[in-house]
N, CA, C and O atoms as a printed pandas DataFrame, in Angstrom:
     atom_number atom_name residue_name chain_id  residue_number  x_coord  y_coord  z_coord
0              1         N          MET        A               1   91.881   83.958  140.978
1              2        CA          MET        A               1   90.639   84.664  141.276
2              3         C          MET        A               1   90.620   85.106  142.685
3              4         O          MET        A               1   90.142   86.208  142.955
4              5         N          PHE        A               2   91.150   84.264  143.698
5              6        CA          PHE        A               2   91.238   84.637  145.070
6              7         C          PHE        A               2   91.978   85.937  145.256
7              8         O          PHE        A               2   91.546   86.803  146.017
8              9         N          ILE        A               3   93.134   86.084  144.539
9             10        CA          ILE        A               3   94.027   87.228  144.670
10            11         C          ILE        A               3   93.286   88.429  144.319
11            12         O          ILE        A               3   93.286   89.405  145.069
12            13         N          ILE        A               4   92.603   88.404  143.129
13            14        CA          ILE        A               4   91.835   89.538  142.593
14            15         C          ILE        A               4   90.827   89.901  143.628
15            16         O          ILE        A               4   90.803   91.064  144.031
16            17         N          LEU        A               5   89.973   88.997  144.108
17            18        CA          LEU        A               5   88.950   89.266  145.125
18            19         C          LEU        A               5   89.599   89.847  146.460
19            20         O          LEU        A               5   89.030   90.703  147.137
20            21         N          SER        A               6   90.769   89.335  146.759
21            22        CA          SER        A               6   91.372   89.849  147.964
22            23         C          SER        A               6   91.766   91.324  147.817
23            24         O          SER        A               6   91.590   92.130  148.730
24            25         N          PHE        A               7   92.305   91.646  146.637
25            26        CA          PHE        A               7   92.572   93.100  146.391
26            27         C          PHE        A               7   91.319   93.986  146.364
27            28         O          PHE        A               7   91.337   95.119  146.846
28            29         N          ILE        A               8   90.302   93.484  145.829
29            30        CA          ILE        A               8   88.973   94.267  145.804
30            31         C          ILE        A               8   88.569   94.538  147.239
31            32         O          ILE        A               8   88.201   95.650  147.617
32            33         N          THR        A               9   88.655   93.425  148.057
33            34        CA          THR        A               9   88.310   93.506  149.460
34            35         C          THR        A               9   89.187   94.537  150.169
35            36         O          THR        A               9   88.679   95.341  150.951
36            37         N          LEU        A              10   90.487   94.526  149.909
37            38        CA          LEU        A              10   91.376   95.423  150.496
38            39         C          LEU        A              10   90.995   96.859  150.195
39            40         O          LEU        A              10   90.996   97.713  151.081
40            41         N          VAL        A              11   90.669   97.118  148.937
41            42        CA          VAL        A              11   90.261   98.507  148.528
42            43         C          VAL        A              11   88.999   98.935  149.369
43            44         O          VAL        A              11   88.890  100.058  149.862
44            45         N          ALA        A              12   88.062   97.946  149.488
45            46        CA          ALA        A              12   86.840   98.281  150.192
46            47         C          ALA        A              12   87.164   98.485  151.659
47            48         O          ALA        A              12   86.486   99.280  152.309
48            49         N          ALA        A              13   88.202   97.785  152.241
49            50        CA          ALA        A              13   88.560   97.910  153.638
50            51         C          ALA        A              13   89.155   99.329  153.824
51            52         O          ALA        A              13   88.923   99.950  154.861
52            53         N          PHE        A              14   89.897   99.836  152.862
53            54        CA          PHE        A              14   90.493  101.235  153.009
54            55         C          PHE        A              14   89.288  102.099  152.901
55            56         O          PHE        A              14   89.318  103.118  153.591
56            57         N          ASN        A              15   88.275  101.901  152.199
57            58        CA          ASN        A              15   87.149  102.804  152.097
58            59         C          ASN        A              15   86.466  102.782  153.424
59            60         O          ASN        A              15   85.992  103.829  153.863
60            61         N          ILE        A              16   86.377  101.610  154.131
61            62        CA          ILE        A              16   85.716  101.630  155.543
62            63         C          ILE        A              16   86.642  102.458  156.405
63            64         O          ILE        A              16   86.126  103.261  157.182
64            65         N          ALA        A              17   87.976  102.343  156.347
65            66        CA          ALA        A              17   88.868  103.106  157.152
66            67         C          ALA        A              17   88.678  104.537  156.980
67            68         O          ALA        A              17   88.568  105.268  157.965
68            69         N          ALA        A              18   88.630  105.009  155.725
69            70        CA          ALA        A              18   88.512  106.355  155.361
70            71         C          ALA        A              18   87.178  106.961  155.924
71            72         O          ALA        A              18   87.114  108.098  156.391
72            73         N          THR        A              19   86.141  106.113  155.837
73            74        CA          THR        A              19   84.800  106.400  156.322
74            75         C          THR        A              19   84.839  106.667  157.847
75            76         O          THR        A              19   84.293  107.638  158.370
76            77         N          LEU        A              20   85.564  105.676  158.538
77            78        CA          LEU        A              20   85.659  105.828  159.990
78            79         C          LEU        A              20   86.419  107.035  160.467
79            80         O          LEU        A              20   86.070  107.715  161.432
80            81         N          PHE        A              21   87.585  107.277  159.653
81            82        CA          PHE        A              21   88.329  108.503  159.983
82            83         C          PHE        A              21   87.431  109.699  159.917
83            84         O          PHE        A              21   87.462  110.546  160.809
84            85         N          MET        A              22   86.605  109.795  158.851
85            86        CA          MET        A              22   85.759  110.954  158.617
86            87         C          MET        A              22   84.708  111.015  159.815
87            88         O          MET        A              22   84.383  112.105  160.284
88            89         N          ILE        A              23   84.207  109.866  160.279
89            90        CA          ILE        A              23   83.177  109.891  161.347
90            91         C          ILE        A              23   83.901  110.300  162.551
91            92         O          ILE        A              23   83.421  111.178  163.268
92            93         N          VAL        A              24   85.051  109.724  162.843
93            94        CA          VAL        A              24   85.838  110.239  164.090
94            95         C          VAL        A              24   86.053  111.795  164.001
95            96         O          VAL        A              24   85.931  112.479  165.017
96            97         N          THR        A              25   86.352  112.316  162.869
97            98        CA          THR        A              25   86.594  113.766  162.772
98            99         C          THR        A              25   85.286  114.517  163.009
99           100         O          THR        A              25   85.289  115.559  163.665
100          101         N          MET        A              26   84.182  114.012  162.494
101          102        CA          MET        A              26   82.946  114.567  162.643
102          103         C          MET        A              26   82.284  114.503  164.040
103          104         O          MET        A              26   81.485  115.339  164.461
104          105         N          LYS        A              27   82.715  113.407  164.707
105          106        CA          LYS        A              27   82.148  113.120  166.090
106          107         C          LYS        A              27   83.156  113.580  167.141
107          108         O          LYS        A              27   83.084  113.106  168.275
108          109         N          THR        A              28   84.104  114.492  166.821
109          110        CA          THR        A              28   85.078  114.812  167.977
110          111         C          THR        A              28   84.407  115.309  169.164
111          112         O          THR        A              28   84.735  114.848  170.257
112          113         N          ARG        A              29   83.500  116.199  169.076
113          114        CA          ARG        A              29   82.753  116.814  170.240
114          115         C          ARG        A              29   82.101  115.661  171.029
115          116         O          ARG        A              29   82.234  115.600  172.251
116          117         N          GLU        A              30   81.427  114.786  170.365
117          118        CA          GLU        A              30   80.688  113.716  171.104
118          119         C          GLU        A              30   81.655  112.736  171.702
119          120         O          GLU        A              30   81.374  112.147  172.746
120          121         N          ILE        A              31   82.799  112.545  171.060
121          122        CA          ILE        A              31   83.809  111.724  171.755
122          123         C          ILE        A              31   84.289  112.360  172.956
123          124         O          ILE        A              31   84.402  111.695  173.986
124          125         N          GLY        A              32   84.598  113.650  172.920
125          126        CA          GLY        A              32   85.044  114.347  174.080
126          127         C          GLY        A              32   84.085  114.394  175.171
127          128         O          GLY        A              32   84.494  114.361  176.332
128          129         N          ILE        A              33   82.688  114.479  174.866
129          130        CA          ILE        A              33   81.674  114.477  175.853
130          131         C          ILE        A              33   81.606  113.142  176.600
131          132         O          ILE        A              33   81.464  113.079  177.821
132          133         N          LEU        A              34   81.722  112.027  175.753
133          134        CA          LEU        A              34   81.684  110.723  176.304
134          135         C          LEU        A              34   82.869  110.493  177.286
135          136         O          LEU        A              34   82.736  109.955  178.385
136          137         N          ARG        A              35   84.035  110.954  176.780
137          138        CA          ARG        A              35   85.316  110.820  177.675
138          139         C          ARG        A              35   85.139  111.591  178.963
139          140         O          ARG        A              35   85.498  111.119  180.042
140          141         N          ALA        A              36   84.577  112.789  178.838
141          142        CA          ALA        A              36   84.342  113.678  180.051
142          143         C          ALA        A              36   83.385  113.087  180.991
143          144         O          ALA        A              36   83.478  113.302  182.199
144          145         N          MET        A              37   82.388  112.286  180.439
145          146        CA          MET        A              37   81.400  111.697  181.338
146          147         C          MET        A              37   81.894  110.420  181.946
147          148         O          MET        A              37   81.187  109.805  182.744
148          149         N          GLY        A              38   83.132  109.985  181.583
149          150        CA          GLY        A              38   83.693  108.889  182.234
150          151         C          GLY        A              38   83.982  107.628  181.330
151          152         O          GLY        A              38   84.476  106.597  181.786
152          153         N          ALA        A              39   83.651  107.792  180.092
153          154        CA          ALA        A              39   83.893  106.601  179.139
154          155         C          ALA        A              39   85.353  106.211  179.118
155          156         O          ALA        A              39   86.184  107.119  179.132
156          157         N          LYS        A              40   85.703  105.099  179.091
157          158        CA          LYS        A              40   87.129  104.681  178.989
158          159         C          LYS        A              40   87.476  104.668  177.524
159          160         O          LYS        A              40   86.667  104.647  176.597
160          161         N          ARG        A              41   88.829  104.685  177.438
161          162        CA          ARG        A              41   89.411  104.562  176.005
162          163         C          ARG        A              41   88.906  103.252  175.326
163          164         O          ARG        A              41   88.526  103.269  174.155
164          165         N          LYS        A              42   88.908  102.245  175.995
165          166        CA          LYS        A              42   88.456  100.946  175.430
166          167         C          LYS        A              42   87.006  101.015  174.957
167          168         O          LYS        A              42   86.641  100.429  173.938
168          169         N          ASP        A              43   86.156  101.771  175.748
169          170        CA          ASP        A              43   84.734  101.973  175.297
170          171         C          ASP        A              43   84.621  102.745  174.039
171          172         O          ASP        A              43   83.799  102.358  173.208
172          173         N          ILE        A              44   85.399  103.867  173.779
173          174        CA          ILE        A              44   85.421  104.537  172.598
174          175         C          ILE        A              44   85.948  103.647  171.415
175          176         O          ILE        A              44   85.390  103.617  170.318
176          177         N          GLN        A              45   86.995  102.975  171.712
177          178        CA          GLN        A              45   87.553  101.955  170.715
178          179         C          GLN        A              45   86.502  101.022  170.225
179          180         O          GLN        A              45   86.368  100.754  169.031
180          181         N          ALA        A              46   85.701  100.495  171.250
181          182        CA          ALA        A              46   84.723   99.426  170.916
182          183         C          ALA        A              46   83.643  100.005  170.057
183          184         O          ALA        A              46   83.139   99.298  169.184
184          185         N          ILE        A              47   83.244  101.257  170.242
185          186        CA          ILE        A              47   82.251  101.890  169.500
186          187         C          ILE        A              47   82.652  101.814  168.022
187          188         O          ILE        A              47   81.894  101.323  167.185
188          189         N          PHE        A              48   83.823  102.294  167.727
189          190        CA          PHE        A              48   84.224  102.377  166.292
190          191         C          PHE        A              48   84.629  101.046  165.723
191          192         O          PHE        A              48   84.452  100.831  164.524
192          193         N          VAL        A              49   85.161  100.140  166.511
193          194        CA          VAL        A              49   85.454   98.805  165.960
194          195         C          VAL        A              49   84.055   98.075  165.658
195          196         O          VAL        A              49   83.904   97.401  164.639
196          197         N          ILE        A              50   83.146   98.237  166.515
197          198        CA          ILE        A              50   81.840   97.545  166.211
198          199         C          ILE        A              50   81.206   98.181  164.960
199          200         O          ILE        A              50   80.646   97.477  164.120
200          201         N          GLN        A              51   81.297   99.510  164.844
201          202        CA          GLN        A              51   80.643  100.138  163.739
202          203         C          GLN        A              51   81.457   99.695  162.397
203          204         O          GLN        A              51   80.832   99.515  161.352
204          205         N          GLY        A              52   82.689   99.546  162.448
205          206        CA          GLY        A              52   83.396   99.104  161.186
206          207         C          GLY        A              52   83.197   97.582  160.906
207          208         O          GLY        A              52   83.249   97.135  159.759
208          209         N          VAL        A              53   82.979   96.841  161.952
209          210        CA          VAL        A              53   82.727   95.417  161.776
210          211         C          VAL        A              53   81.190   95.276  161.159
211          212         O          VAL        A              53   80.928   94.426  160.309
212          213         N          ILE        A              54   80.334   96.083  161.614
213          214        CA          ILE        A              54   78.947   96.038  161.122
214          215         C          ILE        A              54   79.003   96.308  159.701
215          216         O          ILE        A              54   78.441   95.530  158.930
216          217         N          VAL        A              55   79.641   97.363  159.256
217          218        CA          VAL        A              55   79.786   97.744  157.776
218          219         C          VAL        A              55   80.449   96.649  157.045
219          220         O          VAL        A              55   80.050   96.380  155.912
220          221         N          GLY        A              56   81.448   95.972  157.591
221          222        CA          GLY        A              56   82.149   94.848  156.900
222          223         C          GLY        A              56   81.245   93.662  156.732
223          224         O          GLY        A              56   81.244   92.999  155.694
224          225         N          VAL        A              57   80.425   93.382  157.830
225          226        CA          VAL        A              57   79.394   92.262  157.738
226          227         C          VAL        A              57   78.380   92.467  156.670
227          228         O          VAL        A              57   78.102   91.578  155.866
228          229         N          ILE        A              58   77.814   93.679  156.665
229          230        CA          ILE        A              58   76.739   94.063  155.673
230          231         C          ILE        A              58   77.315   94.007  154.292
231          232         O          ILE        A              58   76.633   93.513  153.394
232          233         N          GLY        A              59   78.584   94.501  154.034
233          234        CA          GLY        A              59   79.186   94.463  152.835
234          235         C          GLY        A              59   79.438   93.094  152.332
235          236         O          GLY        A              59   79.166   92.791  151.170
236          237         N          THR        A              60   79.967   92.229  153.206
237          238        CA          THR        A              60   80.231   90.841  152.924
238          239         C          THR        A              60   78.946   90.038  152.550
239          240         O          THR        A              60   78.954   89.243  151.610
240          241         N          VAL        A              61   77.919   90.255  153.262
241          242        CA          VAL        A              61   76.622   89.569  153.047
242          243         C          VAL        A              61   76.068   90.026  151.654
243          244         O          VAL        A              61   75.652   89.200  150.841
244          245         N          LEU        A              62   76.080   91.331  151.419
245          246        CA          LEU        A              62   75.466   91.832  150.201
246          247         C          LEU        A              62   76.366   91.444  149.014
247          248         O          LEU        A              62   75.859   91.187  147.923
248          249         N          GLY        A              63   77.632   91.401  149.204
249          250        CA          GLY        A              63   78.651   90.884  148.177
250          251         C          GLY        A              63   78.407   89.470  147.799
251          252         O          GLY        A              63   78.455   89.080  146.633
252          253         N          ASN        A              64   78.128   88.665  148.884
253          254        CA          ASN        A              64   77.968   87.204  148.673
254          255         C          ASN        A              64   76.705   87.022  147.807
255          256         O          ASN        A              64   76.702   86.301  146.809
256          257         N          ILE        A              65   75.637   87.711  148.241
257          258        CA          ILE        A              65   74.373   87.566  147.561
258          259         C          ILE        A              65   74.517   88.006  146.071
259          260         O          ILE        A              65   74.117   87.298  145.147
260          261         N          ALA        A              66   75.106   89.208  145.899
261          262        CA          ALA        A              66   75.200   89.674  144.506
262          263         C          ALA        A              66   76.154   88.734  143.653
263          264         O          ALA        A              66   75.906   88.496  142.471
264          265         N          GLY        A              67   77.182   88.250  144.268
265          266        CA          GLY        A              67   78.195   87.302  143.600
266          267         C          GLY        A              67   77.518   86.059  143.246
267          268         O          GLY        A              67   77.689   85.564  142.132
268          269         N          PHE        A              68   76.682   85.467  144.209
269          270        CA          PHE        A              68   75.975   84.305  143.837
270          271         C          PHE        A              68   74.953   84.478  142.732
271          272         O          PHE        A              68   74.909   83.684  141.793
272          273         N          LEU        A              69   74.143   85.495  142.838
273          274        CA          LEU        A              69   73.146   85.765  141.818
274          275         C          LEU        A              69   73.762   85.995  140.450
275          276         O          LEU        A              69   73.259   85.509  139.437
276          277         N          LEU        A              70   74.839   86.729  140.434
277          278        CA          LEU        A              70   75.491   87.011  139.123
278          279         C          LEU        A              70   76.110   85.736  138.553
279          280         O          LEU        A              70   76.014   85.464  137.357
280          281         N          SER        A              71   76.749   84.958  139.434
281          282        CA          SER        A              71   77.358   83.691  138.988
282          283         C          SER        A              71   76.258   82.684  138.513
283          284         O          SER        A              71   76.445   81.929  137.559
284          285         N          PHE        A              72   75.132   82.719  139.219
285          286        CA          PHE        A              72   74.022   81.789  138.882
286          287         C          PHE        A              72   73.502   82.172  137.418
287          288         O          PHE        A              72   73.405   81.333  136.522
288          289         N          VAL        A              73   73.196   83.441  137.273
289          290        CA          VAL        A              73   72.663   84.005  136.048
290          291         C          VAL        A              73   73.659   83.729  134.840
291          292         O          VAL        A              73   73.264   83.268  133.769
292          293         N          LEU        A              74   74.874   84.025  135.081
293          294        CA          LEU        A              74   75.943   83.798  134.135
294          295         C          LEU        A              74   76.128   82.366  133.702
295          296         O          LEU        A              74   76.283   82.061  132.519
296          297         N          GLY        A              75   76.106   81.451  134.741
297          298        CA          GLY        A              75   76.122   80.107  134.431
298          299         C          GLY        A              75   74.924   79.518  133.777
299          300         O          GLY        A              75   75.019   78.513  133.073
300          301         N          LYS        A              76   73.829   80.112  133.993
301          302        CA          LYS        A              76   72.545   79.512  133.275
302          303         C          LYS        A              76   72.415   80.143  131.867
303          304         O          LYS        A              76   72.134   79.414  130.915
304          305         N          TYR        A              77   72.601   81.420  131.708
305          306        CA          TYR        A              77   72.337   82.036  130.459
306          307         C          TYR        A              77   73.541   82.360  129.546
307          308         O          TYR        A              77   73.341   82.703  128.381
308          309         N          HIS        A              78   74.663   82.266  130.005
309          310        CA          HIS        A              78   75.927   82.422  129.257
310          311         C          HIS        A              78   75.936   83.721  128.383
311          312         O          HIS        A              78   76.182   83.674  127.178
312          313         N          PHE        A              79   75.665   84.839  129.024
313          314        CA          PHE        A              79   75.491   86.085  128.287
314          315         C          PHE        A              79   76.842   86.776  128.024
315          316         O          PHE        A              79   76.884   87.812  127.360
316          317         N          ILE        A              80   77.899   86.232  128.520
317          318        CA          ILE        A              80   79.287   86.744  128.212
318          319         C          ILE        A              80   79.936   85.846  127.171
319          320         O          ILE        A              80   80.310   84.724  127.511
320          321         N          SER        A              81   80.091   86.270  125.929
321          322        CA          SER        A              81   80.735   85.433  124.991
322          323         C          SER        A              81   82.118   85.947  124.761
323          324         O          SER        A              81   82.432   87.134  124.849
324          325         N          ILE        A              82   83.000   84.862  124.428
325          326        CA          ILE        A              82   84.410   85.225  124.189
326          327         C          ILE        A              82   84.787   84.599  122.820
327          328         O          ILE        A              82   84.114   83.652  122.413
328          329         N          PRO        A              83   85.772   85.050  122.124
329          330        CA          PRO        A              83   86.175   84.551  120.848
330          331         C          PRO        A              83   86.648   83.026  120.969
331          332         O          PRO        A              83   87.588   82.708  121.698
332          333         N          LYS        A              84   86.008   82.209  120.284
333          334        CA          LYS        A              84   86.420   80.766  120.380
334          335         C          LYS        A              84   87.661   80.444  119.713
335          336         O          LYS        A              84   88.347   79.520  120.151
336          337         N          ASP        A              85   88.045   81.149  118.639
337          338        CA          ASP        A              85   89.251   80.837  117.995
338          339         C          ASP        A              85   90.545   81.094  118.917
339          340         O          ASP        A              85   91.623   80.520  118.767
340          341         N          VAL        A              86   90.261   82.020  119.857
341          342        CA          VAL        A              86   91.505   82.440  120.759
342          343         C          VAL        A              86   91.456   81.560  122.046
343          344         O          VAL        A              86   92.511   81.114  122.498
344          345         N          TYR        A              87   90.330   81.314  122.613
345          346        CA          TYR        A              87   90.233   80.600  123.936
346          347         C          TYR        A              87   89.769   79.268  123.877
347          348         O          TYR        A              87   89.799   78.613  124.918
348          349         N          LEU        A              88   89.305   78.706  122.738
349          350        CA          LEU        A              88   88.811   77.324  122.528
350          351         C          LEU        A              88   87.422   77.097  123.296
351          352         O          LEU        A              88   86.925   75.972  123.346
352          353         N          ILE        A              89   86.900   78.057  123.808
353          354        CA          ILE        A              89   85.525   78.074  124.391
354          355         C          ILE        A              89   84.762   79.329  123.914
355          356         O          ILE        A              89   85.388   80.354  123.645
356          357         N          ASP        A              90   83.489   79.266  123.812
357          358        CA          ASP        A              90   82.755   80.418  123.366
358          359         C          ASP        A              90   82.032   81.200  124.519
359          360         O          ASP        A              90   81.558   82.310  124.278
360          361         N          THR        A              91   81.951   80.701  125.629
361          362        CA          THR        A              91   81.337   81.421  126.776
362          363         C          THR        A              91   82.196   81.257  127.951
363          364         O          THR        A              91   83.029   80.355  128.050
364          365         N          LEU        A              92   81.957   82.212  128.899
365          366        CA          LEU        A              92   82.807   82.230  130.101
366          367         C          LEU        A              92   82.160   81.126  131.144
367          368         O          LEU        A              92   81.012   81.227  131.576
368          369         N          PRO        A              93   83.020   80.115  131.464
369          370        CA          PRO        A              93   82.578   79.132  132.322
370          371         C          PRO        A              93   82.420   79.594  133.791
371          372         O          PRO        A              93   83.220   80.397  134.271
372          373         N          VAL        A              94   81.450   79.117  134.464
373          374        CA          VAL        A              94   81.172   79.524  135.854
374          375         C          VAL        A              94   80.966   78.188  136.694
375          376         O          VAL        A              94   80.134   77.324  136.420
376          377         N          LYS        A              95   81.860   78.158  137.764
377          378        CA          LYS        A              95   81.725   77.142  138.573
378          379         C          LYS        A              95   81.825   77.639  140.119
379          380         O          LYS        A              95   82.856   78.127  140.582
380          381         N          MET        A              96   80.732   77.471  140.795
381          382        CA          MET        A              96   80.683   78.017  142.239
382          383         C          MET        A              96   81.037   77.004  143.148
383          384         O          MET        A              96   80.621   75.856  142.994
384          385         N          HIS        A              97   81.801   77.342  144.123
385          386        CA          HIS        A              97   82.241   76.513  145.214
386          387         C          HIS        A              97   81.953   77.184  146.545
387          388         O          HIS        A              97   82.256   78.369  146.679
388          389         N          ILE        A              98   81.409   76.533  147.501
389          390        CA          ILE        A              98   81.086   77.059  148.775
390          391         C          ILE        A              98   82.456   77.521  149.417
391          392         O          ILE        A              98   82.489   78.531  150.120
392          393         N          THR        A              99   83.510   76.817  149.181
393          394        CA          THR        A              99   84.822   77.123  149.880
394          395         C          THR        A              99   85.247   78.471  149.365
395          396         O          THR        A              99   85.785   79.251  150.151
396          397         N          ASP        A             100   85.045   78.817  148.084
397          398        CA          ASP        A             100   85.465   80.139  147.605
398          399         C          ASP        A             100   84.648   81.259  148.298
399          400         O          ASP        A             100   85.196   82.295  148.676
400          401         N          PHE        A             101   83.357   81.031  148.451
401          402        CA          PHE        A             101   82.524   82.106  149.175
402          403         C          PHE        A             101   82.987   82.227  150.596
403          404         O          PHE        A             101   83.167   83.338  151.095
404          405         N          LEU        A             102   83.196   81.044  151.301
405          406        CA          LEU        A             102   83.647   81.154  152.747
406          407         C          LEU        A             102   85.024   81.750  152.847
407          408         O          LEU        A             102   85.305   82.507  153.776
408          409         N          LEU        A             103   85.898   81.422  151.904
409          410        CA          LEU        A             103   87.325   81.912  152.076
410          411         C          LEU        A             103   87.361   83.462  151.903
411          412         O          LEU        A             103   88.003   84.178  152.673
412          413         N          VAL        A             104   86.642   83.939  150.857
413          414        CA          VAL        A             104   86.570   85.367  150.548
414          415         C          VAL        A             104   85.869   86.102  151.704
415          416         O          VAL        A             104   86.236   87.200  152.123
416          417         N          SER        A             105   84.895   85.445  152.152
417          418        CA          SER        A             105   84.044   86.082  153.244
418          419         C          SER        A             105   84.886   86.198  154.567
419          420         O          SER        A             105   84.823   87.226  155.242
420          421         N          VAL        A             106   85.646   85.172  154.917
421          422        CA          VAL        A             106   86.465   85.214  156.113
422          423         C          VAL        A             106   87.574   86.334  155.884
423          424         O          VAL        A             106   87.803   87.151  156.776
424          425         N          CYS        A             107   88.198   86.356  154.776
425          426        CA          CYS        A             107   89.258   87.278  154.472
426          427         C          CYS        A             107   88.622   88.717  154.585
427          428         O          CYS        A             107   89.180   89.578  155.265
428          429         N          ALA        A             108   87.474   88.961  153.926
429          430        CA          ALA        A             108   86.785   90.268  153.959
430          431         C          ALA        A             108   86.484   90.692  155.417
431          432         O          ALA        A             108   86.733   91.852  155.746
432          433         N          LEU        A             109   85.966   89.824  156.303
433          434        CA          LEU        A             109   85.729   90.200  157.631
434          435         C          LEU        A             109   86.967   90.459  158.395
435          436         O          LEU        A             109   87.014   91.402  159.185
436          437         N          ALA        A             110   88.018   89.634  158.193
437          438        CA          ALA        A             110   89.274   89.749  158.944
438          439         C          ALA        A             110   89.922   91.183  158.495
439          440         O          ALA        A             110   90.369   91.964  159.336
440          441         N          ILE        A             111   89.931   91.428  157.243
441          442        CA          ILE        A             111   90.446   92.764  156.806
442          443         C          ILE        A             111   89.706   93.898  157.263
443          444         O          ILE        A             111   90.282   94.926  157.620
444          445         N          SER        A             112   88.342   93.761  157.273
445          446        CA          SER        A             112   87.523   94.896  157.787
446          447         C          SER        A             112   87.651   95.131  159.288
447          448         O          SER        A             112   87.484   96.247  159.781
448          449         N          PHE        A             113   87.963   94.005  160.024
449          450        CA          PHE        A             113   88.136   94.147  161.424
450          451         C          PHE        A             113   89.530   94.798  161.720
451          452         O          PHE        A             113   89.639   95.678  162.573
452          453         N          ILE        A             114   90.527   94.366  161.034
453          454        CA          ILE        A             114   91.888   94.845  161.256
454          455         C          ILE        A             114   91.992   96.354  160.852
455          456         O          ILE        A             114   92.679   97.153  161.488
456          457         N          ILE        A             115   91.273   96.676  159.766
457          458        CA          ILE        A             115   91.409   98.017  159.242
458          459         C          ILE        A             115   90.650   99.072  160.107
459          460         O          ILE        A             115   90.905  100.271  159.987
460          461         N          THR        A             116   89.780   98.639  160.919
461          462        CA          THR        A             116   89.040   99.509  161.807
462          463         C          THR        A             116   89.766   99.742  163.137
463          464         O          THR        A             116   89.325  100.573  163.932
464          465         N          LEU        A             117   90.827   99.055  163.388
465          466        CA          LEU        A             117   91.570   99.275  164.612
466          467         C          LEU        A             117   92.252  100.621  164.746
467          468         O          LEU        A             117   92.246  101.227  165.817
468          469         N          TYR        A             118   92.836  101.082  163.660
469          470        CA          TYR        A             118   93.574  102.322  163.700
470          471         C          TYR        A             118   92.591  103.616  163.900
471          472         O          TYR        A             118   92.857  104.452  164.764
472          473         N          PRO        A             119   91.522  103.727  163.117
473          474        CA          PRO        A             119   90.633  104.761  163.453
474          475         C          PRO        A             119   90.064  104.715  164.878
475          476         O          PRO        A             119   89.883  105.755  165.511
476          477         N          ALA        A             120   89.802  103.592  165.342
477          478        CA          ALA        A             120   89.299  103.371  166.715
478          479         C          ALA        A             120   90.277  103.793  167.691
479          480         O          ALA        A             120   89.877  104.424  168.669
480          481         N          TYR        A             121   91.628  103.503  167.545
481          482        CA          TYR        A             121   92.719  103.942  168.332
482          483         C          TYR        A             121   92.752  105.436  168.381
483          484         O          TYR        A             121   92.785  106.035  169.455
484          485         N          LYS        A             122   92.743  106.086  167.130
485          486        CA          LYS        A             122   92.824  107.502  167.112
486          487         C          LYS        A             122   91.658  108.150  167.897
487          488         O          LYS        A             122   91.839  109.137  168.610
488          489         N          ALA        A             123   90.520  107.588  167.745
489          490        CA          ALA        A             123   89.356  108.155  168.406
490          491         C          ALA        A             123   89.558  108.066  169.915
491          492         O          ALA        A             123   89.230  109.004  170.642
492          493         N          SER        A             124   90.096  106.941  170.391
493          494        CA          SER        A             124   90.239  106.680  171.841
494          495         C          SER        A             124   91.395  107.652  172.501
495          496         O          SER        A             124   91.426  107.903  173.706
496          497         N          LYS        A             125   92.254  108.118  171.632
497          498        CA          LYS        A             125   93.446  108.855  172.149
498          499         C          LYS        A             125   93.040  110.314  172.420
499          500         O          LYS        A             125   93.808  111.063  173.025
500          501         N          MET        A             126   91.854  110.718  171.984
501          502        CA          MET        A             126   91.402  112.159  172.050
502          503         C          MET        A             126   91.306  112.517  173.558
503          504         O          MET        A             126   90.736  111.733  174.317
504          505         N          GLU        A             127   91.795  113.564  173.973
505          506        CA          GLU        A             127   91.603  114.076  175.369
506          507         C          GLU        A             127   90.292  114.885  175.367
507          508         O          GLU        A             127   89.998  115.682  174.476
508          509         N          PRO        A             128   89.531  114.610  176.444
509          510        CA          PRO        A             128   88.197  115.230  176.525
510          511         C          PRO        A             128   88.151  116.709  176.381
511          512         O          PRO        A             128   87.326  117.217  175.621
512          513         N          GLN        A             129   89.020  117.456  177.090
513          514        CA          GLN        A             129   89.064  118.858  177.035
514          515         C          GLN        A             129   89.377  119.400  175.648
515          516         O          GLN        A             129   88.778  120.363  175.170
516          517         N          ASP        A             130   90.395  118.698  174.995
517          518        CA          ASP        A             130   90.774  119.168  173.649
518          519         C          ASP        A             130   89.625  118.924  172.594
519          520         O          ASP        A             130   89.350  119.716  171.692
520          521         N          ALA        A             131   89.056  117.845  172.806
521          522        CA          ALA        A             131   87.936  117.384  171.758
522          523         C          ALA        A             131   86.763  118.360  171.889
523          524         O          ALA        A             131   86.157  118.745  170.890
524          525         N          ILE        A             132   86.444  118.761  173.144
525          526        CA          ILE        A             132   85.328  119.722  173.334
526          527         C          ILE        A             132   85.759  121.100  172.895
527          528         O          ILE        A             132   84.976  121.757  172.210
528          529         N          ARG        A             133   86.825  121.548  173.198
529          530        CA          ARG        A             133   87.356  122.918  173.031
530          531         C          ARG        A             133   87.437  123.228  171.541
531          532         O          ARG        A             133   87.011  124.309  171.135
532          533         N          TYR        A             134   87.939  122.374  170.746
533          534        CA          TYR        A             134   88.287  122.658  169.322
534          535         C          TYR        A             134   87.190  122.402  168.417
535          536         O          TYR        A             134   87.460  122.496  167.219
536          537         N          GLU        A             135   85.980  122.091  168.751
537          538        CA          GLU        A             135   84.893  121.815  167.921
538          539         C          GLU        A             135   84.350  122.992  167.234
539          540         O          GLU        A             135   83.389  122.875  166.474
């Protein structure tokens, strides 16, 4: 189950990266203005890393809440039935562990942080005059 959740998290992380690339492209002029006003490359990187981490944290929190609620309802009401003659059980068993939530959350946050580094790097490499000129 952990591997499946990790792949889902990886897909979500690539979605975050694509969104950040789109934001970097849309904010080219603003990045150029910030650089022309004296912002360092690390400042520009920090803006986009923080933005990506915030999106990752919000997604992780909402995912944990939705996962907990769905698991709780599924464990209480057993609304997913499976053929008993094939699996020897008639409902999908649900067992929640805090370690599963923590492990998936840590991996999701780590992946979302790592995946934001490249768009942030690309944003920081823009030269002020080029960013302002080609808008």
